[in-house]
C-alpha positions as CSV (number, residue, x, y, z in Angstrom):
1,M,25.1,-51.2,-17.0
2,R,27.1,-49.2,-14.1
3,D,26.8,-46.0,-15.9
4,K,23.0,-46.6,-16.3
5,A,22.5,-47.4,-12.5
6,D,24.4,-44.3,-11.6
7,K,22.2,-41.7,-13.7
8,P,19.3,-42.2,-11.5
9,A,20.9,-41.4,-8.2
10,A,22.8,-38.1,-9.9
11,R,19.8,-37.2,-11.0
12,R,17.7,-37.7,-7.6
13,R,20.8,-36.1,-6.0
14,R,20.5,-33.2,-8.1
15,I,16.5,-33.1,-7.5
16,G,16.8,-33.1,-4.2
17,G,19.2,-30.2,-4.1
18,Q,16.7,-28.0,-6.1
19,D,13.9,-28.8,-4.0
20,I,16.1,-27.2,-1.0
21,V,16.7,-24.1,-2.8
22,S,13.4,-23.8,-3.9
23,Y,12.4,-24.6,-0.1
24,G,14.8,-22.0,1.3
25,L,13.5,-19.4,-1.3
26,I,10.2,-19.9,-0.1
27,V,10.4,-19.6,3.6
28,G,12.6,-16.6,2.4
29,A,9.3,-15.0,0.7
30,V,7.2,-15.7,3.4
31,V,9.7,-13.8,6.0
32,L,10.0,-11.2,3.7
33,G,6.4,-10.9,3.1
34,W,5.7,-11.1,6.9
35,Q,8.1,-8.4,7.4
36,I,6.6,-6.1,4.8
37,A,2.9,-6.6,6.1
38,I,3.5,-5.8,9.4
39,Q,5.9,-2.7,8.9
40,P,2.5,-0.5,8.5
41,L,1.4,-2.1,11.6
42,T,4.3,-1.1,13.6
43,Q,4.1,2.0,12.7
44,R,0.1,2.9,12.5
45,A,-1.2,0.3,15.0
46,P,-1.7,0.8,18.5
47,V,1.4,0.4,20.8
48,E,0.2,-2.8,22.8
49,V,-0.4,-4.4,19.1
50,A,2.6,-3.1,17.9
51,V,4.7,-4.6,20.6
52,R,3.4,-7.8,20.3
53,L,3.9,-8.0,16.9
54,A,7.5,-6.7,16.5
55,P,8.8,-6.6,20.6
56,G,12.3,-6.1,19.0
57,S,11.7,-3.2,16.6
58,P,13.5,0.0,17.1
59,L,10.4,1.9,15.9
60,V,8.3,0.1,18.0
61,L,10.2,0.3,21.0
62,R,10.8,4.4,20.3
63,R,6.4,4.6,19.8
64,A,6.4,2.5,23.3
65,A,8.8,5.1,24.8
66,E,6.7,8.2,23.6
67,S,3.8,6.7,24.8
68,E,4.7,6.1,28.4
69,L,6.2,9.6,28.3
70,A,3.0,11.1,27.5
71,A,1.4,8.8,30.2
72,G,3.6,10.0,32.6
73,R,5.6,7.0,33.6
74,I,9.1,8.1,33.3
75,D,11.2,5.5,34.0
76,N,9.4,3.4,31.8
77,A,9.8,5.7,29.0
78,A,13.9,6.1,30.0
79,A,14.2,2.5,30.0
80,L,12.5,1.8,26.3
81,S,14.3,5.2,24.6
82,R,17.6,3.3,25.9
83,D,16.4,-0.2,24.4
84,A,15.4,1.8,21.0
85,L,18.8,3.8,20.7
86,G,20.7,0.5,21.4
87,R,19.1,-1.0,18.6
88,S,18.9,1.9,16.4
89,P,21.7,4.6,17.5
90,F,20.6,7.3,15.5
91,D,16.9,7.6,16.3
92,V,16.5,11.2,16.9
93,R,12.9,10.9,18.3
94,A,14.3,8.1,20.9
95,L,16.8,10.5,21.7
96,R,14.4,13.2,22.3
97,V,12.1,10.9,24.6
98,L,15.2,10.0,26.6
99,G,16.2,13.5,26.9
100,L,12.9,14.5,27.9
101,T,13.1,11.8,30.9
102,E,15.8,13.5,32.3
103,A,14.6,16.9,32.2
104,R,11.3,15.5,33.8
105,A,13.5,13.6,36.4
106,G,15.3,17.1,37.2
107,R,18.5,16.3,35.4
108,E,18.4,19.5,33.3
109,D,21.8,19.5,32.3
110,E,22.1,15.8,31.4
111,A,18.6,16.9,29.5
112,D,20.5,19.8,27.9
113,D,23.3,17.9,26.6
114,I,21.1,15.2,25.1
115,L,18.2,17.2,23.4
116,T,21.0,19.9,22.1
117,L,22.3,16.6,20.4
118,A,18.8,15.7,19.0
119,G,18.1,19.2,17.8
120,N,21.7,19.3,16.0
121,W,20.8,15.7,14.2
122,S,17.4,16.8,13.3
123,L,16.2,20.3,12.2
124,R,12.4,18.8,12.1
125,D,12.3,17.5,15.7
126,D,10.2,20.3,17.0
127,P,9.8,18.8,20.8
128,A,13.5,19.0,21.1
129,H,13.7,22.6,19.8
130,A,11.1,24.0,21.5
131,W,12.3,22.8,24.8
132,L,15.8,23.9,24.1
133,V,14.2,27.3,23.5
134,E,12.6,27.5,26.9
135,R,15.6,26.2,28.5
136,R,18.0,28.4,26.8
137,L,15.6,31.5,27.6
138,R,15.5,30.8,31.1
139,R,19.1,31.1,31.3
140,G,18.9,34.4,29.5
141,D,20.9,33.0,26.4
142,Y,18.6,34.8,23.7
143,A,21.3,33.6,20.7
144,S,20.8,30.0,21.3
145,S,17.1,30.5,22.4
146,F,16.2,32.5,19.3
147,A,18.2,30.3,16.8
148,H,16.2,27.1,18.1
149,A,13.1,29.3,17.9
150,D,14.0,30.4,14.1
151,T,14.1,26.5,13.5
152,L,10.5,25.9,14.8
153,V,8.9,28.9,12.7
154,R,10.8,28.4,9.7
155,R,9.1,25.3,9.3
156,R,5.6,25.4,11.0
157,Q,3.3,28.5,10.0
158,D,0.7,27.5,13.0
159,I,3.1,28.4,15.8
160,Q,4.4,32.0,14.1
161,P,1.9,34.1,16.6
162,Q,3.6,31.9,19.7
163,V,7.2,32.5,18.4
164,F,6.7,36.1,17.4
165,R,5.0,37.1,20.8
166,L,8.0,35.6,22.2
167,F,10.7,37.9,20.2
168,T,8.1,40.8,20.8
169,V,8.1,40.5,24.4
170,A,11.9,40.0,24.8
171,G,12.5,43.1,22.4
172,T,10.1,45.2,24.2
173,E,11.0,44.1,28.1
174,D,15.0,43.7,27.2
175,P,15.8,45.5,24.2
176,Q,19.5,46.3,25.2
177,R,20.3,42.4,25.0
178,S,17.9,41.2,22.7
179,L,17.0,43.5,19.8
180,P,20.5,42.4,18.2
181,V,19.9,38.7,18.4
182,I,16.7,39.6,16.5
183,A,17.7,42.0,14.1
184,S,20.9,39.3,13.4
185,L,17.9,36.9,12.7
186,L,16.1,39.2,10.6
187,A,19.3,40.1,8.5
188,A,19.2,36.6,7.3
189,R,16.1,37.2,5.8
190,P,14.1,34.0,6.8
191,P,10.9,33.2,5.5
192,W,9.0,34.4,8.4
193,R,10.9,37.7,8.0
194,A,7.9,39.8,6.4
195,A,5.2,38.3,8.5
196,Y,6.8,39.1,11.9
197,L,7.6,43.0,10.2
198,N,3.8,42.8,9.6
199,S,2.7,41.6,13.2
200,L,4.6,45.0,14.5
201,S,2.0,47.4,13.8
202,Q,-0.9,47.4,16.7
203,T,0.4,48.8,19.8
204,P,3.1,51.4,20.6
205,Q,5.3,49.2,22.0
206,E,5.3,47.0,18.7
207,L,5.7,50.2,16.7
208,Q,8.6,51.3,18.9
209,L,10.3,47.9,18.6
210,A,9.7,47.9,14.8
211,A,11.4,51.1,14.3
212,S,14.5,49.9,16.4
213,L,14.6,46.9,14.3
214,A,14.7,49.1,11.2
215,I,17.3,51.4,12.5
216,L,19.6,48.2,13.5
217,L,19.1,46.4,10.1
218,E,19.8,49.8,8.2
219,A,23.6,49.4,9.4
220,G,23.6,45.9,8.7
221,R,23.8,43.7,5.2
222,A,20.0,43.3,5.0
223,P,17.9,46.8,5.7
224,L,14.5,47.0,5.4
225,T,13.2,47.0,1.6
226,S,11.3,50.0,0.2
227,G,8.2,47.9,0.7
228,E,8.8,46.8,4.5
229,L,9.7,50.5,5.3
230,Q,6.6,51.7,3.3
231,G,4.7,49.3,5.6
232,L,6.3,50.9,8.9
233,Y,5.9,54.1,7.9
234,W,2.0,53.8,7.1
235,A,1.8,51.8,10.3
236,L,3.6,54.7,12.4
237,L,1.1,57.3,10.7
238,G,-1.9,55.2,11.2
239,K,-1.2,55.1,14.9
240,G,-0.5,58.9,15.2
241,Q,3.0,58.2,15.9
242,V,4.2,61.3,14.0
243,Q,7.2,61.9,16.0
244,A,8.4,58.7,15.6
245,L,7.8,58.5,11.6
246,N,10.3,61.7,10.8
247,T,12.7,60.4,13.6
248,V,13.0,56.6,11.5
249,R,13.0,58.6,8.3
250,G,15.8,61.0,9.6
251,R,17.9,57.9,11.0
252,L,17.2,56.2,8.0
253,N,17.7,58.9,5.5
254,R,15.3,57.3,3.5
255,P,14.0,59.3,1.8
256,P,16.4,62.4,3.0
257,P,14.1,64.6,5.1
258,G,16.1,67.4,3.8
259,V,14.3,67.3,0.2
260,A,10.7,68.6,1.1
261,V,9.2,67.0,-2.3
262,T,10.4,63.5,-3.0
263,N,10.6,62.5,-6.7
264,G,9.6,65.8,-7.6
265,G,10.8,65.2,-11.4
266,F,9.2,61.9,-11.2
267,A,12.2,60.0,-12.4
268,D,12.8,58.1,-9.2
269,A,10.2,55.6,-7.6
270,A,12.6,54.0,-5.5
271,A,11.4,55.8,-2.2
272,P,8.7,54.3,0.2
273,E,5.0,55.9,0.5
274,P,4.2,58.0,1.7
275,F,7.1,59.6,1.1
276,Q,6.6,59.1,-2.5
277,W,4.0,60.4,-4.9
278,R,0.7,58.2,-4.9
279,L,-1.6,58.4,-7.9
280,L,-5.1,57.8,-7.2
281,Q,-7.1,56.5,-10.1
282,K,-11.1,57.0,-10.2
283,A,-13.8,57.1,-13.1
284,G,-12.9,60.8,-14.6
285,I,-9.4,60.8,-13.4
286,V,-6.5,59.3,-15.0
287,A,-3.3,60.3,-13.3
288,E,0.3,58.5,-14.9
289,V,4.0,59.1,-15.0
290,V,4.9,58.8,-18.6
291,A,7.5,60.3,-21.1
292,D,6.9,63.7,-21.6
293,D,5.9,64.4,-25.4
294,L,8.2,67.3,-26.1
295,R,10.9,65.9,-24.1
296,P,10.9,62.3,-24.4
297,S,14.0,61.4,-21.8
298,N,11.9,63.1,-19.3
299,P,9.2,61.5,-17.2
300,A,6.3,63.8,-15.7
301,L,3.0,63.6,-14.4
302,R,0.2,63.6,-17.1
303,V,-3.2,64.2,-15.7
304,D,-6.8,63.6,-17.8
305,Y,-9.5,65.1,-15.9
306,D,-13.4,65.4,-16.9
307,G,-13.8,68.2,-14.8
308,Y,-17.0,66.7,-12.9
309,A,-15.6,64.0,-10.7
310,T,-14.2,64.8,-7.4
311,G,-11.2,63.3,-5.6
312,T,-7.4,63.6,-4.9
313,V,-5.1,63.0,-7.9
314,A,-1.5,62.4,-6.6
315,E,-0.2,63.0,-3.1
316,Q,2.6,62.7,-1.0
317,L,3.6,63.4,2.8
318,T,6.3,65.7,4.1
319,S,7.5,67.2,7.1
320,L,8.3,70.8,7.0
321,P,8.9,72.5,10.1
322,P,7.0,75.7,10.8
323,G,7.7,78.9,8.8
324,A,7.2,80.3,5.2
325,Y,7.5,78.4,1.9
326,R,7.4,78.8,-1.7
327,F,6.1,76.2,-3.9
328,T,7.4,75.8,-7.5
329,A,6.7,73.8,-10.3
330,E,6.8,73.7,-14.3
331,V,3.1,72.9,-16.1
332,R,1.9,72.2,-19.7
333,T,-1.9,72.7,-20.7
334,E,-2.6,70.5,-23.4
335,T,-6.7,71.2,-23.1
336,G,-8.9,73.0,-20.9
337,D,-8.4,75.0,-18.0
338,P,-6.0,73.3,-14.9
339,A,-6.1,76.7,-12.7
340,A,-10.1,76.6,-12.5
341,R,-10.2,72.7,-12.1
342,L,-7.1,71.6,-10.1
343,A,-5.3,72.7,-7.2
344,W,-2.2,72.0,-5.3
345,T,-3.0,71.9,-1.4
346,L,-1.2,71.6,1.4
347,S,-2.7,70.4,4.6
348,C,-2.1,69.2,7.8
349,A,-1.8,65.2,8.2
350,T,-2.8,65.8,12.0
351,G,-5.9,67.5,11.2
352,E,-4.9,71.1,12.6
353,G,-4.2,74.3,10.8
354,V,-5.3,75.3,7.7
355,I,-3.0,76.2,4.5
356,P,-4.8,77.5,1.6
357,P,-4.7,76.2,-1.7
358,L,-2.1,77.1,-4.7
359,A,-2.9,77.6,-8.4
360,A,-2.0,74.4,-11.0
361,G,-2.2,76.3,-13.7
362,A,0.0,79.6,-15.1
363,P,-1.8,82.5,-16.2
364,N,-1.4,83.5,-19.7
365,A,1.1,80.7,-20.7
366,A,1.2,79.0,-24.1
367,P,-0.7,76.4,-25.2
368,N,1.0,73.0,-24.9
369,A,4.5,74.6,-23.8
370,W,5.9,74.2,-20.6
371,A,5.6,77.4,-18.0
372,P,6.8,77.8,-14.7
373,L,4.2,78.0,-11.8
374,A,5.0,79.3,-8.0
375,G,2.9,80.1,-5.0
376,R,3.8,80.7,-1.2
377,F,2.2,79.2,1.9
378,Q,2.7,79.1,5.4
379,V,3.2,76.1,7.9
380,P,2.2,76.4,11.1
381,N,3.7,75.7,14.5
382,T,0.5,73.0,14.8
383,C,1.5,71.3,11.7
384,P,4.4,68.5,11.9
385,V,3.8,66.5,8.8
386,Q,1.9,67.7,5.5
387,W,-0.1,66.0,3.0
388,L,0.8,67.7,-0.5
389,R,-1.7,67.1,-2.9
390,L,-3.3,67.7,-6.3
391,E,-7.1,67.7,-5.8
392,T,-9.9,68.2,-8.3
393,R,-12.3,71.5,-8.3
394,A,-15.1,70.0,-9.8
395,D,-17.7,71.7,-11.7
396,D,-21.4,71.0,-12.5
397,R,-20.8,70.2,-16.2
398,R,-17.9,68.5,-17.6
399,A,-14.6,70.3,-18.9
400,P,-12.1,68.1,-20.1
401,T,-8.7,69.1,-18.7
402,V,-5.2,67.4,-19.7
403,V,-2.2,69.2,-17.9
404,W,1.4,67.9,-17.6
405,F,3.5,68.6,-14.1
406,D,7.2,68.4,-13.4
407,R,10.2,69.4,-11.2
408,I,7.9,69.9,-8.2
409,A,9.6,71.7,-5.3
410,I,9.2,73.6,-2.1
411,S,11.9,75.7,-0.5
412,P,12.1,78.0,2.6
413,A,10.4,81.5,1.2
414,G,13.5,83.6,2.7
């Protein structure tokens, strides 16, 4: 009988323990649900509301500190940021707010230490890096200032104009100290490199800076690519900076200035324009570098011209000193009369001086056979750079011409 009496009591004790566990789980779920529910509010609700909901939250304290700093209440911002750091010691934004309060209080050395730590902790804290850029620049520390500017501009394309202007002003006003630092940043091939180089194309000062950077980079681990150098050459030519163009080409040796015609054999396309062949296509004119039918291992320029269209077929820039020169090439005619329908010309890129055209066909040459082509011309003193062009000589009716050119060269006539 005692056993039967004990069983209900044991069951009640068991049920009571289960009730306690169940109640604890319910309370825990409610608390967890509340914490989950207020998280979006602590992040996005107005600061006053967030503080009432979670006054001890490091996130809320940091947001309150940022709000106080923006309102100019420096002491409140400092106190709130210290409270936030006391609860979350590695909160970068709270650390940044504390550093900025020190700066506004006039304690810039302390602010520098704090914001440097914040910048080292996070490469994404833009306000900290922006303050460090200005602070280090005022101290004349280009290396540190520009390193933080690099951190900013790698992440945000919207501030590229401001950062690029900073680099450019420093490079033009204090080139001796700043240019090596800018070149070092560019040598790391940051994602903003091409955009910055392209921005240096409007004023003579910017072009001079671009030329100086090209020379510095050439001696380092990341010289300008052919495309980047091509952009610089075209910018210098477009702004009439002919002397600077020839100087940069001579310093870089790209392409070697001692070679009058770059890629005269059409086998090396590495050189940048405009010191490289540029083929211009249009209706009635097709120019392409292809393997020679008679010498398959040898590429050559093939021109298919209808005899009626007008335009330039191919061109490249050269920089011949004043004097007498000899033009030579090889030509092979498939059909038509290239001597009557095409001509090689040399004209001054600066628009001064006239050089008579040269023939584009060899007289009395055997059909479809390579033959030598030669002519002489004089470069005047007023012509520092010249365009070598193959141009059409159109007729009033169509006269198809297919012709090949190879081994084009210019040498002193003497």
